[in-house]
C-alpha positions in Angstrom: 98.6 -89.9 -3.0 98.7 -86.3 -1.6 95.5 -84.4 -2.3 95.5 -80.7 -2.4 92.4 -79.3 -0.6 89.7 -78.1 -3.0 91.5 -79.7 -5.9 90.3 -82.5 -8.1 92.1 -85.6 -9.5 91.4 -85.1 -13.3 92.4 -82.4 -15.8 90.4 -81.6 -18.9 91.1 -81.1 -21.7 94.3 -83.2 -21.9 96.9 -81.1 -23.6 99.2 -82.6 -26.2 102.5 -84.0 -25.0 105.2 -81.7 -26.5 108.5 -83.1 -27.7 111.0 -83.6 -24.9 114.8 -83.9 -24.7 114.7 -87.6 -25.3 116.0 -87.3 -28.9 117.8 -84.1 -29.7 120.4 -82.5 -32.0 123.0 -80.1 -30.6 125.3 -77.7 -32.5 128.7 -77.3 -30.8 130.4 -73.9 -30.6 130.7 -72.0 -33.8 133.8 -69.9 -34.3 134.4 -67.7 -37.4 138.1 -66.5 -37.8 139.3 -64.9 -41.1 136.2 -66.3 -42.9 137.2 -69.8 -41.9 134.5 -71.9 -40.2 135.3 -74.2 -37.3 132.3 -76.2 -36.0 132.0 -79.5 -34.1 130.0 -82.4 -35.6 126.2 -82.5 -35.3 125.4 -85.2 -32.7 122.2 -87.3 -32.8 121.8 -89.4 -29.7 119.1 -91.0 -27.4 118.5 -89.8 -23.8 121.3 -90.5 -21.5 122.6 -89.4 -18.1 123.7 -86.1 -19.5 120.2 -85.3 -20.8 118.7 -86.2 -17.4 121.2 -83.7 -15.7 120.2 -81.0 -18.2 116.5 -81.6 -17.4 117.3 -81.3 -13.7 119.2 -78.0 -14.3 116.3 -76.6 -16.3 113.8 -77.5 -13.6 116.0 -76.0 -11.0 116.0 -72.7 -12.8 112.4 -72.8 -14.0 110.3 -70.4 -12.0 106.6 -70.9 -11.1 104.2 -68.3 -9.7 101.2 -69.7 -7.7 98.3 -67.4 -7.3 95.4 -68.2 -4.9 93.6 -66.2 -2.2 93.7 -69.3 0.1 97.1 -69.3 1.9 97.1 -73.0 2.8 96.8 -73.8 -0.9 99.7 -71.6 -2.0 101.8 -73.0 0.9 101.1 -76.6 -0.1 101.9 -76.0 -3.8 105.0 -74.0 -2.9 106.4 -76.9 -0.8 105.5 -79.5 -3.3 107.0 -77.8 -6.4 110.0 -76.6 -4.4 110.7 -80.2 -3.6 110.6 -80.9 -7.3 113.4 -78.4 -7.9 111.2 -75.5 -9.1 111.7 -71.9 -8.0 108.3 -70.9 -6.6 106.8 -67.5 -6.0 103.3 -67.1 -4.3 100.7 -64.4 -4.5 97.3 -64.0 -2.7 95.5 -62.1 -5.5 95.9 -60.9 -9.1 97.4 -57.5 -8.3 100.1 -59.0 -6.1 100.8 -61.6 -8.8 101.1 -58.9 -11.5 103.8 -57.1 -9.4 105.7 -60.4 -8.9 105.3 -61.2 -12.7 106.9 -57.8 -13.6 109.8 -58.1 -11.2 110.6 -61.8 -11.3 109.4 -62.9 -14.8 108.2 -66.4 -13.9 108.0 -68.8 -16.8 104.9 -70.6 -15.5 101.9 -69.2 -13.7 99.2 -71.3 -11.8 96.2 -69.1 -11.0 92.8 -69.5 -9.4 89.9 -67.6 -11.0 87.8 -66.3 -8.2 89.9 -63.9 -6.1 89.4 -60.4 -4.5 90.5 -57.4 -6.5 91.9 -58.6 -9.8 90.7 -62.1 -10.6 92.4 -64.9 -12.6 90.9 -64.0 -16.0 91.9 -60.3 -15.6 95.4 -61.4 -14.6 95.6 -63.6 -17.7 94.2 -61.0 -20.0 96.7 -58.3 -18.7 99.7 -60.7 -19.2 98.6 -61.6 -22.7 98.5 -58.0 -23.8 102.3 -58.1 -24.0 103.4 -61.7 -23.4 102.3 -64.8 -25.3 105.2 -66.9 -24.1 104.5 -67.4 -20.3 102.6 -70.6 -19.7 99.5 -69.9 -17.6 97.6 -72.8 -16.0 94.0 -71.8 -14.9 92.1 -73.5 -12.1 88.3 -73.6 -12.3 85.4 -75.1 -10.4 83.0 -77.8 -11.7 80.5 -76.4 -14.2 82.5 -73.2 -15.0 82.5 -74.1 -18.7 82.1 -70.5 -19.8 85.0 -69.4 -17.7 87.2 -72.2 -19.2 86.3 -71.0 -22.7 87.1 -67.4 -21.8 90.5 -68.5 -20.4 91.3 -70.5 -23.5 90.4 -67.6 -25.7 92.9 -65.5 -23.7 95.5 -68.2 -24.6 95.6 -70.1 -21.3 97.9 -73.0 -21.7 95.7 -75.4 -19.8 92.9 -75.5 -17.3 92.3 -77.9 -14.4 89.0 -78.5 -12.7 89.1 -78.3 -8.9 89.8 -80.3 -6.8 93.1 -81.3 -8.4 95.6 -83.8 -6.9 99.3 -82.8 -6.6 100.6 -85.3 -9.2 98.2 -84.0 -11.8 99.3 -80.5 -11.1 102.9 -81.5 -11.3 102.3 -83.2 -14.6 100.7 -80.0 -16.0 103.7 -78.0 -14.8 106.1 -80.4 -16.4 104.1 -80.3 -19.7 104.3 -76.5 -19.6 108.0 -76.7 -18.9 108.4 -79.0 -21.9 106.5 -76.6 -24.1 108.7 -73.7 -22.9 111.9 -75.7 -23.6 110.5 -76.6 -27.1 109.6 -72.9 -27.8 113.1 -71.8 -26.6 114.8 -74.4 -28.8 112.7 -73.4 -31.8 113.4 -69.6 -31.3 117.1 -70.2 -30.5 117.6 -72.5 -33.4 115.8 -70.2 -35.8 117.8 -67.2 -34.6 121.0 -69.3 -34.8 120.3 -70.4 -38.3 119.5 -66.8 -39.3 122.9 -65.7 -38.0 124.6 -68.6 -39.9 122.9 -67.5 -43.1 124.1 -63.9 -42.6 127.7 -64.9 -41.8 128.2 -68.0 -44.0 125.6 -67.6 -46.7 128.2 -68.7 -49.3 128.4 -72.1 -47.7 124.9 -73.4 -48.7 125.9 -77.1 -48.7 127.1 -76.8 -45.1 123.9 -74.9 -44.0 121.7 -77.4 -45.8 123.4 -80.1 -43.6 122.5 -78.1 -40.5 118.9 -77.8 -41.6 118.5 -81.4 -42.5 119.8 -82.6 -39.1 117.7 -80.1 -37.1 115.2 -81.9 -34.7 112.7 -79.1 -35.5 110.6 -78.7 -38.7 112.5 -76.0 -40.5 112.2 -74.4 -44.0 113.7 -71.5 -45.8 112.3 -69.5 -48.8 113.4 -66.6 -51.0 111.9 -63.2 -51.3 109.1 -64.4 -53.5 108.1 -67.1 -51.0 109.5 -70.0 -53.0 110.9 -72.8 -50.8 114.7 -73.3 -50.9 115.2 -75.7 -48.0 112.9 -78.4 -46.4 114.2 -80.8 -43.7 113.2 -84.2 -42.6 111.4 -82.9 -39.5 109.2 -80.8 -41.8 108.5 -84.0 -43.8 107.4 -85.8 -40.6 104.8 -83.1 -39.8 103.5 -82.6 -43.3 104.2 -85.8 -45.2 105.8 -83.9 -48.0 109.5 -84.6 -49.0 112.2 -82.1 -49.9 111.9 -83.1 -53.5 108.1 -82.4 -53.5 108.4 -79.0 -51.9 111.6 -77.2 -52.9 110.8 -74.8 -55.8 107.2 -74.5 -54.8 105.6 -71.7 -52.7 104.6 -72.2 -49.1 101.0 -71.6 -50.2 101.3 -74.4 -52.7 102.3 -76.9 -50.0 100.4 -75.7 -46.9 97.2 -74.9 -49.0 95.6 -72.7 -46.3 98.6 -70.8 -45.2 101.2 -68.6 -47.0 104.8 -67.7 -45.9 104.9 -65.5 -42.7 107.7 -63.2 -43.8 106.5 -60.6 -46.4 109.8 -59.2 -47.7 107.9 -56.5 -49.5 106.5 -55.0 -46.3 109.0 -52.5 -45.0 107.0 -52.0 -41.8 107.0 -55.7 -40.8 108.9 -56.8 -37.7 112.0 -59.0 -38.2 110.3 -62.0 -36.6 106.9 -63.6 -36.1 106.4 -65.9 -33.1 103.8 -68.4 -32.1 101.5 -68.0 -35.1 99.0 -70.9 -35.1 97.9 -71.9 -38.7 96.1 -74.8 -40.4 97.6 -76.9 -43.1 96.6 -79.9 -45.3 99.1 -82.8 -45.1 100.1 -85.0 -48.0 97.5 -87.6 -46.9 94.8 -84.9 -47.0 94.5 -84.5 -43.2 93.9 -81.2 -41.5 96.6 -80.3 -39.0 97.4 -77.2 -36.9 100.9 -76.0 -36.5 102.7 -73.3 -34.4 105.0 -71.3 -36.6 108.0 -69.1 -35.9 109.8 -67.0 -38.6 112.7 -64.6 -39.0 113.9 -62.5 -41.9 117.2 -63.7 -43.6 119.8 -61.1 -44.6 123.0 -61.4 -46.7 126.4 -60.1 -45.8 125.4 -56.7 -47.1 122.3 -56.7 -44.9 119.9 -57.1 -47.8 116.8 -59.3 -47.3 117.2 -62.6 -49.1 114.2 -64.4 -47.7 112.8 -66.0 -44.5 113.4 -69.0 -42.3 110.6 -70.7 -40.4 110.4 -73.4 -37.8 107.1 -75.1 -36.8 105.6 -77.9 -34.7 102.3 -79.8 -34.6 99.7 -78.4 -32.1 96.7 -80.3 -33.5 95.7 -82.1 -30.3 95.6 -79.0 -28.2 93.9 -76.9 -30.8 91.2 -79.6 -31.4 90.8 -79.9 -27.6 90.1 -76.2 -27.4 87.7 -76.3 -30.3 85.9 -79.3 -28.8 85.5 -77.5 -25.5 84.0 -74.4 -27.3 81.7 -76.7 -29.2 80.5 -78.3 -26.0 79.9 -74.9 -24.5 77.8 -73.9 -27.5 75.8 -77.1 -27.2 75.0 -76.4 -23.6 74.1 -72.8 -24.5 71.8 -74.0 -27.3 70.1 -76.5 -25.0 69.5 -73.8 -22.4 68.2 -71.4 -24.9 65.8 -73.9 -26.5 64.8 -74.9 -22.9 63.8 -71.3 -22.3 61.8 -71.2 -25.5 60.0 -74.4 -24.6 59.1 -73.0 -21.2 57.7 -69.8 -22.6 56.3 -71.1 -26.0 52.5 -71.4 -26.6 52.7 -72.1 -30.3 54.4 -75.2 -31.7 55.0 -73.8 -35.2 57.0 -70.9 -33.9 59.0 -73.1 -31.5 60.0 -75.8 -34.1 60.8 -73.0 -36.6 63.1 -71.4 -34.2 64.8 -74.7 -33.3 65.4 -75.7 -36.9 66.9 -72.4 -37.9 69.1 -72.3 -34.7 70.5 -75.8 -35.4 71.3 -74.9 -39.1 73.1 -71.7 -38.3 75.0 -73.1 -35.3 75.9 -76.8 -36.0 74.5 -78.0 -39.4 75.5 -75.4 -42.0 75.5 -77.9 -44.9 72.3 -79.7 -43.8 68.6 -79.5 -44.2 66.6 -80.0 -41.0 62.9 -81.2 -40.9 60.3 -81.5 -38.2 57.7 -84.1 -38.9 54.7 -84.3 -36.5 52.1 -87.1 -36.4 48.5 -86.6 -37.6 46.8 -89.3 -35.4 43.6 -89.2 -37.4 45.2 -89.9 -40.8 48.1 -91.9 -39.3 50.6 -89.9 -41.4 53.5 -87.6 -40.6 53.1 -83.9 -41.5 56.0 -81.6 -42.4 55.6 -78.7 -39.9 59.0 -76.9 -40.2 62.1 -77.0 -42.3 65.4 -75.0 -42.5 68.7 -75.5 -44.3 71.1 -74.8 -47.2 68.8 -76.1 -50.0 65.5 -75.6 -48.2 63.8 -73.4 -50.8 64.3 -76.1 -53.5 63.0 -78.7 -51.2 59.9 -76.7 -50.2 59.0 -76.2 -53.8 58.4 -80.0 -54.1 57.4 -80.6 -50.6 55.6 -77.6 -49.0 54.9 -77.2 -45.3 52.0 -79.3 -44.1 52.7 -82.0 -46.7 51.9 -85.5 -45.6 54.5 -88.3 -45.5 53.9 -92.0 -45.2 55.2 -93.7 -42.0 57.6 -96.0 -43.8 61.3 -96.6 -44.6 63.6 -94.8 -42.2 60.8 -92.6 -40.9 58.6 -95.6 -40.1 61.5 -97.5 -38.5 62.5 -94.6 -36.1 58.9 -93.6 -35.3 57.8 -97.2 -34.5 60.9 -98.3 -32.6 61.4 -95.0 -30.8 65.2 -95.3 -31.4 67.4 -92.8 -33.3 68.6 -93.7 -36.8 72.2 -92.4 -37.2 73.9 -93.0 -40.6 77.1 -91.2 -41.4 76.9 -92.9 -44.8 73.3 -92.7 -45.9 73.9 -95.3 -48.7 74.7 -97.9 -46.2 71.3 -97.6 -44.3 69.0 -100.5 -45.0 66.0 -98.2 -44.1 66.9 -95.0 -46.0 65.9 -95.0 -49.6 65.4 -91.4 -50.7 65.6 -88.1 -48.9 63.8 -84.8 -49.2 67.0 -83.0 -50.3 68.7 -83.4 -53.7 72.0 -84.6 -52.2 72.1 -86.7 -49.0 75.4 -88.1 -47.8 74.6 -88.5 -44.1 71.2 -88.8 -42.4 70.2 -88.6 -38.8 66.6 -89.1 -37.4 65.6 -88.7 -33.8 62.2 -89.6 -32.3 60.1 -86.9 -30.6 58.4 -88.8 -27.8 57.3 -88.4 -24.2 56.8 -91.6 -22.2 54.5 -93.7 -24.4 53.3 -90.7 -26.5 54.9 -90.4 -30.0 54.8 -87.0 -31.5 57.0 -87.3 -34.6 60.6 -87.0 -35.8 63.5 -84.5 -36.0 65.1 -85.4 -39.3 68.5 -84.2 -40.6 69.9 -84.6 -44.1 73.5 -83.5 -44.6 74.9 -82.9 -48.1 78.4 -84.0 -47.0 79.5 -87.0 -45.0 79.7 -86.3 -41.3 79.6 -88.1 -38.0 78.0 -87.2 -34.8 80.0 -87.6 -31.5 78.4 -88.4 -28.2 78.0 -84.7 -27.4 76.1 -84.1 -30.7 73.8 -87.0 -30.1 73.1 -85.9 -26.5 72.3 -82.4 -27.7 69.9 -83.6 -30.4 68.1 -86.2 -28.2 67.8 -83.6 -25.5 66.2 -81.1 -27.9 63.8 -83.8 -29.2 62.9 -84.5 -25.5 62.4 -80.8 -24.8 60.1 -80.5 -27.8 58.1 -83.6 -26.6 57.7 -82.0 -23.2 56.6 -78.8 -24.9 54.0 -80.7 -27.0 52.9 -82.4 -23.8 52.4 -79.0 -22.2 50.7 -77.5 -25.2 48.4 -80.5 -25.5 47.6 -80.3 -21.8 47.1 -76.5 -22.1 44.8 -77.1 -25.1 42.7 -79.6 -23.1 42.6 -77.2 -20.1 41.7 -74.3 -22.4 38.9 -76.4 -24.0 37.6 -77.4 -20.6 37.7 -73.9 -19.3 35.8 -72.7 -22.4 33.1 -75.3 -21.8 32.9 -74.3 -18.2 32.6 -70.6 -19.0 29.9 -71.3 -21.5 28.0 -73.4 -19.0 28.3 -70.8 -16.2 27.3 -67.5 -17.8 24.8 -67.2 -14.9 27.7 -66.9 -12.5 28.7 -63.4 -13.7 27.7 -61.9 -10.3 29.9 -64.4 -8.5 32.7 -63.4 -10.9 32.2 -59.8 -9.9 32.5 -60.7 -6.3 35.7 -62.7 -7.1 37.1 -59.6 -8.9 36.5 -57.5 -5.8 38.2 -60.3 -3.8 41.2 -60.2 -6.1 41.5 -56.4 -5.7 41.4 -56.9 -1.9 44.6 -58.9 -2.2 46.5 -56.0 -3.6 48.2 -53.4 -1.3 46.2 -50.2 -0.6 49.3 -48.1 -0.3 52.9 -48.5 -1.5 55.9 -47.7 0.8 57.3 -44.2 0.7 61.1 -44.2 0.7 63.6 -41.4 0.3 65.6 -42.8 -2.7 63.0 -45.2 -4.1 59.6 -44.0 -5.3 56.9 -46.5 -6.4 53.8 -46.2 -8.6 51.4 -48.8 -10.0 48.7 -49.2 -12.5 46.3 -52.1 -12.3 43.7 -52.6 -15.0 41.5 -55.7 -14.5 40.5 -57.5 -17.7 36.9 -58.0 -19.0 37.4 -61.5 -17.5 38.7 -62.3 -14.1 42.4 -62.7 -14.2 45.2 -63.7 -11.9 47.6 -60.7 -11.7 49.1 -60.0 -8.3 51.6 -57.4 -7.2 53.0 -56.1 -3.9 55.7 -53.8 -2.6 56.4 -54.5 1.1 58.9 -53.8 3.8 60.7 -57.0 4.8 62.7 -55.2 7.5 64.2 -51.7 8.0 66.9 -52.6 5.5 65.1 -54.7 2.9 62.1 -53.9 0.7 60.5 -56.6 -1.5 59.0 -55.9 -5.0 56.9 -58.5 -6.7 54.7 -58.9 -9.8 53.1 -62.3 -10.7 50.6 -63.6 -13.2 48.5 -66.8 -12.8 47.6 -68.9 -15.8 44.1 -68.8 -17.2 41.1 -66.6 -16.1 38.2 -66.9 -13.8 37.7 -67.7 -10.1 40.4 -70.3 -10.2 43.0 -67.7 -11.2 41.9 -65.4 -8.4 42.1 -68.2 -5.9 45.6 -69.0 -7.2 46.6 -65.4 -6.6 45.3 -65.6 -3.0 47.3 -68.8 -2.5 50.4 -67.0 -3.9 50.0 -64.1 -1.6 49.8 -66.4 1.5 52.7 -68.5 0.4 54.8 -65.5 -0.4 54.1 -64.0 3.1 55.1 -67.4 4.6 58.6 -67.3 3.1 59.6 -63.7 2.3 60.0 -62.7 5.9 62.4 -65.7 6.5 64.5 -65.6 3.4 66.1 -62.7 1.5 67.2 -64.8 -1.5 64.5 -64.5 -4.2 65.6 -67.7 -5.9 65.3 -69.6 -2.7 61.8 -68.2 -2.1 60.7 -69.2 -5.6 62.0 -72.7 -5.0 60.0 -73.1 -1.9 56.8 -71.6 -3.5 57.2 -73.9 -6.5 57.5 -76.9 -4.2 54.3 -76.0 -2.3 52.3 -75.2 -5.5 53.4 -78.5 -7.1 51.8 -80.3 -4.1 48.4 -78.6 -4.3 47.6 -77.0 -7.7 46.1 -78.9 -10.6 48.1 -79.8 -13.6 48.1 -76.9 -16.1 47.9 -74.2 -13.4 51.1 -72.2 -13.1 52.5 -68.7 -12.3 55.1 -66.5 -13.9 56.7 -64.1 -11.4 59.4 -61.5 -10.9 60.6 -60.9 -7.4 63.3 -58.4 -6.3 64.7 -57.2 -3.0 66.1 -53.7 -2.5 68.9 -53.4 0.1 68.5 -49.8 1.3 71.9 -49.8 2.9 74.0 -50.9 -0.1 71.6 -49.9 -2.9 71.9 -53.3 -4.3 69.0 -55.2 -6.0 68.8 -59.0 -5.8 66.2 -60.5 -8.1 65.0 -63.7 -9.7 62.8 -64.3 -12.7 60.4 -67.3 -13.0 59.6 -67.2 -16.7 58.0 -63.7 -16.4 58.3 -61.0 -19.0 61.7 -59.3 -18.6 61.5 -56.1 -16.5 63.3 -53.1 -18.1 65.8 -50.9 -16.3 66.3 -47.4 -17.9 69.5 -45.5 -17.1 68.9 -41.7 -17.4 72.6 -40.9 -17.8 73.3 -43.3 -20.6 69.7 -43.5 -21.9 70.1 -47.2 -22.3 67.7 -50.0 -21.3 68.8 -53.3 -19.6 66.6 -56.4 -19.4 66.6 -58.2 -16.0 66.7 -61.9 -16.8 67.7 -65.0 -14.8 67.4 -68.8 -15.1 63.9 -69.9 -13.9 61.0 -72.0 -14.8 57.2 -71.6 -14.4 56.0 -72.0 -10.8 53.7 -74.9 -10.2 54.5 -77.1 -13.2 57.0 -79.5 -11.8 59.4 -79.8 -8.9 62.0 -82.4 -9.8 65.2 -80.8 -11.3 63.8 -77.3 -11.3 66.1 -74.5 -10.1 65.9 -70.8 -9.9 68.7 -68.2 -10.2 69.3 -65.0 -8.2 71.2 -62.1 -9.8 72.5 -58.9 -8.3 73.0 -55.3 -9.5 73.9 -52.1 -7.8 71.8 -49.0 -8.5 73.9 -45.9 -9.3 72.5 -42.5 -10.2 69.0 -42.0 -11.6 67.2 -44.9 -13.2 63.7 -46.3 -13.6 62.7 -49.9 -13.2 59.5 -50.9 -15.2 57.9 -54.3 -14.3 54.8 -55.5 -16.2 52.7 -58.5 -17.0 52.2 -60.1 -20.4 48.8 -58.2 -20.6 50.9 -55.3 -22.0 53.1 -56.6 -24.9 50.7 -59.5 -25.8 47.6 -57.3 -26.2 46.4 -57.3 -29.8 44.7 -54.8 -32.0 41.9 -55.3 -34.6 44.5 -56.6 -37.1 45.6 -59.2 -34.6 48.9 -57.5 -34.2 50.6 -57.6 -30.8 51.6 -54.4 -29.0 55.1 -56.0 -28.7 58.2 -55.7 -26.6 59.9 -53.1 -28.9 57.0 -50.7 -28.5 57.2 -51.1 -24.7 60.9 -50.1 -24.9 60.3 -47.2 -27.2 57.6 -45.8 -24.9 59.8 -46.3 -21.8 62.3 -43.9 -23.4 59.6 -41.6 -24.9 57.9 -41.0 -21.6 61.0 -41.2 -19.3 60.9 -37.5 -18.4 57.4 -37.8 -17.0 56.5 -38.3 -13.4 56.2 -42.0 -12.5 52.3 -41.9 -12.4 52.1 -39.8 -15.5 54.4 -42.3 -17.2 52.0 -45.2 -16.3 49.0 -43.2 -17.4 50.5 -42.5 -20.8 51.4 -46.2 -21.3 47.8 -47.3 -20.6 46.5 -44.5 -22.9 48.8 -45.6 -25.7 47.7 -49.2 -25.3 44.0 -48.3 -25.5 44.7 -46.3 -28.7 46.6 -49.2 -30.2 43.8 -51.8 -29.4 40.9 -49.4 -30.0 39.3 -50.6 -26.8 38.9 -49.3 -23.3 39.1 -52.8 -21.7 41.7 -55.6 -22.2 41.5 -59.3 -22.7 44.0 -59.9 -19.8 44.8 -58.2 -16.6 47.3 -55.3 -17.0 49.7 -54.7 -14.2 52.3 -52.0 -14.5 54.7 -51.2 -11.7 57.4 -48.5 -11.7 60.3 -48.0 -9.2 62.1 -44.7 -9.7 65.6 -44.8 -8.2 67.7 -41.7 -7.2 70.9 -42.8 -5.4 
C-alpha cells in the first residue's frame, strides 16, 4: 500500500456512507407542446455498465483542490487523484487556495491546518461564509481534538488524522463525491418537481406518480403546512406511510420540526438548502435529516405550498456530537486535574466536581460523594449536587452517616465500579437517596490499597454509560484519591512541622540567621533596560518562608523573570529556595524554553526533596529583539498583564504541575505572547490574595485585579507600595502570615 508521508492509515470519525448510483430513478426528457405532456417512462433499475460509465464521467469532471505547505505532499496527492480521474488543483497556503477556489470553483477541498499566512481553519471559515455546498476534508495531527471540533463546527465534511494512507484519502474523496452527487440529485429533483407543479399542476395524478417513484424522500404541503404528498422513500426514512401522514401537518409527523417554507413570510427566499433537523420516527427513534425545500407556484405565479426532499444524516451528526462530547470529557478531566493540583480543602474540591458533572454531563441526575470515617467504619455524605438535591438534603443533610452495605458496601469492599443502567435489575441496589432512581452508577475512590469512599450517581431516567463516560468517571475518582493522598500527606507534614516548631522555640535566633540567608539569595539590583522597567517588593513573613524571585540577564538578547514559592515555613523552606536558585542557574543559561527548564528542575527535585515539599513557580523569558515573552506556569498564582490602551487584564496560564511532587507523566507547557504598546506585568505569590483579615476573609484575586487597575497610573514602585499598604489595611496587621513577593515589569514597546 502506498503511504503518503506524514499521513496516517485511519480516519475518525467514520462518516456515513451516502446513497450511491447503484439504485436510481431517472426522468426522461419532458416536452410541453400546446399543453400536451410527452414524457418517457420512469425507469427503476440496478447498477449496470451504463451506471459505471456515468460514475466515471462524474469523477472525470469532479475537481479537487489540495492545500498543504509541503510541496511533496501536494505533488503526491495530485498524481494519485489524477490517476483516479479527478481534476486536481494544488495550493501551498490558504490565501493561494482561496484564489483558486474563487476562479476554479472546485467541488472538493483537502486542506492541512497548520500553514503560513491563512491556515486551514481560516480557509474553511471563509468558504463557509458564502458556501455550504463544497466538501472540505480537514487534515489534523494526533491530539488536535480541539482543532477537529472547531473544524466540524465550521461544517467540515470530514477530518483525517495524520499520517493518512492514500487509499483512506481516496475513500474520503469518493464519499465526498457521493454526497455531492446526492445533494445535486436532491436539488435538481426538487427544482424539477417545482417546475412540473408550475406547468402541469392540473395533472396531480401524474405528478403523484413522479413523487412516488422518486429515489429521494420527497413531500409536498399546502400553504397551511398540511401534507399533500408523501412518497415511499419518505416512508423508509421516517417509518410513516402515506396514509398516516397526508392531511397532517409536518409538525405533527416530525414532532421536533415544522415545514421549512413559510408561505406567510414575504421576505423568505424561494428555497432553503441543507437544513439539518431532528425528527422522531414511527418506532420512536431520534433521527437527523438534511432538508431541502422550494416554494411551489401555480400557473398564475401564486404560492400554493412547498416541496421538500430530505435524507438521513444520523450517523454523521452523531459522530460529530460524540467527538464534541469526548472533547468536553477531556476538558473536564484537565480542569478537575488542575483543581486537584491546587486544592488544599477537600470539601471545596468535591463540591466543585459534583456541580461540574451535573451541569455538563448528568443534568437529570443527583451526584453524591461519600467519604469513609475510619474510626466509625461508616461512610459520610460530604458533597451532593443535582436536579432534586434540595429535597434529598432535607432528609439526608451533609455529614450524614451511611452504613457500608448494599451497593455502597459491595463497591467499597470490592473496589470495583457498580454500573446499572436499570437500577431495578441490580442485586445490590435496594433504595437510593433520590425519590426516583432509574439508573445508578457507583465508582470507588481509592489509591493503591487505601480506600477513601465512593462517587455515587443516581439518574432519574434510564441511561447507559459508554467507554468514554466510564473512563472519565474513573479518572475523576482516581484524581480525587490522589488529592486525598496529597491532603492526608500534607496534613501529616503540617502536624509534624507544628510539633517541630513547638519543640524548637529556642531556635528563633537560628531562624533569624536563616532569614538573613534567604534574603542573601535575592538579587541586590534588577536589570535596567530601555523598554522594560522592573520593581519588586519583598515582605518576609513573621515566620521564615520560601519565596524566591530573580530578574537576570541570560544573554544580550534574553532576560529571565522568575517568582517561586516553596511549601511550608522554616529553615527547610529557606534551604529549598537555596536549592531552587542553584538548580535554576544550572539550567537557565543552557535552555531558553521555560517549560523545558521546569521539567529538568522537577526531575532533580523529585530525586532529592522529601515527600510533601514542593514549589510553585512562574518563569518567563523576554526576547529583547522581538519583544516576545515566552513563559511557563508550574501551579503558581496567575500573573496579570494590564494593557493601558484597552484597560483590560489578561491572566498568564499554562499547563503545569507542582515542582517536586512526582516525575512520571508530568509535563509543562510554554506559551508565547508579543508585547505591543504600553502594558504592566504583575507577578505575585499566594501571600497576597490568600492573606486573611480578622473575619477570616481572604484578600482575594478580584481585589488584586481591581487594585491593578486602580493604581495603574502610578509609578511602578509607588504601585507596589500602595498594594502593600492596602493589604495591611485589609488585615489590620503590619506583618503577614506568609512571605509576600510582588514583582512588576513595565513594558513600553
